[in-house]
C-alpha positions in Angstrom: -0.4 0.2 0.0 1.6 3.4 -0.7 0.7 5.9 2.2 3.1 8.6 2.7 2.6 10.4 6.4 3.9 13.5 4.5 1.8 14.4 1.8 -0.6 16.3 4.3 2.4 18.6 5.2 3.1 18.9 1.6 -0.5 20.4 1.2 0.4 22.9 3.8 1.3 26.2 2.8 5.3 26.7 2.8 6.5 28.8 6.3 9.6 28.7 8.1 10.2 25.1 9.9 11.7 25.6 13.4 11.8 21.3 13.5 10.9 18.8 11.6 11.0 14.8 13.2 9.4 11.5 12.3 10.6 8.7 13.4 9.8 6.6 17.0 9.3 9.1 19.8 10.6 8.2 23.4 11.7 10.2 26.4 15.5 11.2 24.4 13.3 12.4 21.7 10.9 14.4 23.2 13.8 16.0 25.4 16.1 16.7 22.2 13.3 18.2 20.5 12.2 20.4 23.9 16.2 21.8 23.8 16.0 21.8 20.5 12.8 24.4 20.4 14.2 26.3 23.2 17.0 26.8 21.7 16.2 28.2 18.1 13.4 30.5 20.1 16.0 31.6 22.0 18.4 32.0 19.0 15.6 34.0 17.3 15.1 36.1 20.3 11.4 35.5 20.6 9.4 37.3 23.4 9.4 35.7 26.1 5.7 35.0 26.6 5.5 33.3 23.7 8.3 30.9 23.5 7.1 30.0 27.0 3.7 28.9 25.6 5.2 27.6 22.8 7.6 25.4 24.9 4.4 23.9 26.9 2.1 23.8 24.5 5.0 21.8 22.6 4.7 19.4 25.9 1.7 18.9 25.4 2.2 18.0 21.7 4.8 15.4 22.8 3.3 13.7 25.9 -0.2 13.2 23.9 2.2 11.8 20.9 4.0 9.6 23.5 0.9 8.5 25.8 -1.9 8.3 22.4 -0.2 6.7 19.4 -1.4 3.1 18.5 0.8 0.5 17.0 2.3 0.9 13.5 0.1 -1.7 11.4 2.3 -4.6 10.0 2.4 -2.9 6.9 3.9 0.8 7.4 7.1 1.5 6.2 9.2 2.0 9.5 8.6 -0.9 11.0 11.3 -0.3 14.0 9.4 2.8 15.7 7.2 1.6 18.4 5.7 4.8 18.7 5.4 6.5 15.3 5.0 10.1 15.3 5.5 13.0 12.8 6.3 16.3 14.3 6.4 20.0 12.4 7.2 23.5 14.5 7.4 26.4 11.9 6.8 30.2 12.2 3.7 31.8 11.3 2.9 35.1 10.6 2.0 36.4 14.3 2.8 32.9 15.6 4.0 29.1 15.7 2.4 26.4 14.2 2.6 22.7 15.8 1.5 19.7 13.6 1.5 16.4 14.8 0.2 13.7 13.1 0.0 10.0 14.3 -1.4 6.1 13.7 -5.1 5.8 15.5 -6.9 2.9 15.5 -9.9 3.6 13.1 -12.3 2.3 15.8 -11.1 5.2 18.2 -11.8 8.1 15.5 -15.4 8.8 16.4 -14.7 9.4 20.3 -11.7 11.3 19.5 -13.3 13.9 17.1 -16.3 13.9 19.8 -14.1 15.4 21.9 -12.2 17.7 19.7 -15.4 18.7 18.7 -16.8 19.6 21.9 -13.7 21.8 22.7 -14.1 23.3 20.0 -17.6 24.4 20.2 -16.7 25.3 24.1 -16.3 29.0 25.0 -12.9 30.1 26.8 -14.9 29.7 30.0 -16.1 26.5 29.5 -13.0 25.1 28.9 -11.1 26.7 32.0 -14.1 24.7 33.5 -13.3 21.6 31.8 -9.8 21.7 32.6 -10.8 22.2 35.9 -13.5 19.3 36.0 -10.8 17.2 34.6 -8.2 17.9 37.2 -10.5 17.2 40.0 -12.0 13.9 38.7 -10.0 12.8 36.2 -9.5 9.3 35.7 -6.3 7.6 34.6 -6.7 5.9 31.1 -5.3 2.6 30.0 -2.5 4.9 27.7 -2.1 7.0 31.0 -3.6 9.9 30.4 -6.9 11.7 31.8 -8.5 13.6 28.8 -6.6 16.6 30.0 -4.2 17.1 26.9 -5.9 18.6 24.4 -7.9 20.3 26.6 -5.0 22.0 28.1 -3.9 22.8 24.6 -7.3 24.6 23.4 -6.9 26.1 27.1 -3.5 27.2 26.6 -3.6 29.2 22.7 -7.8 30.2 22.6 -7.5 28.6 19.2 -9.4 26.2 17.7 -7.8 22.7 17.4 -7.7 22.3 13.4 -7.6 18.1 12.7 -8.0 15.4 10.0 -7.8 12.0 10.1 -6.6 10.3 6.7 -7.5 6.3 6.4 -4.2 4.1 5.9 -6.5 1.1 6.0 -9.6 -0.5 7.5 -7.8 -0.7 10.7 -5.7 2.3 11.1 -6.3 5.9 10.0 -3.5 8.8 10.2 -4.1 11.9 12.8 -3.2 15.2 12.3 -3.6 18.0 14.5 -2.6 22.1 13.6 -2.0 24.3 17.0 -2.0 27.4 16.1 0.2 29.4 19.2 -0.7 33.1 18.5 1.6 35.8 20.0 -1.2 37.6 21.5 -3.3 35.0 23.0 
């Protein structure tokens, strides 16, 4: 089967890429990505407030990749990656865009879409309340999370979560999440 996880990225307008990574997502990769992005943002003399926001949203995004990625399909090109993920960080007008991608089982797509749509329909106040509710009533899932990551990203950015699912086969889809981190929010 011919499936290129980068096709979605090629359809995006070109910008100033700060970092691009695809492959196994483990603690070493996460630490390296965080260090690299922090260094590059300091190097371009980015405002401290925006640097902190990008860093915090990046931490949540990487934790989502690490904890919630589903197994790589048996016929996917990269069989060495236990937790395959894709990450692109780029400078855009007024801030930064963080794009992540990972495999999800097709039977999980509907639930994930419902979660994101609920977040996207919520006002900023409702997101803050949802965040507090999850913090106080959190149940840890089998993958180690309590559902806080996407809510926290929306809370920190003040933006809607833009997402796409591309079907890989009957069992798997590839999930792309576009996160915009504005200077002004």
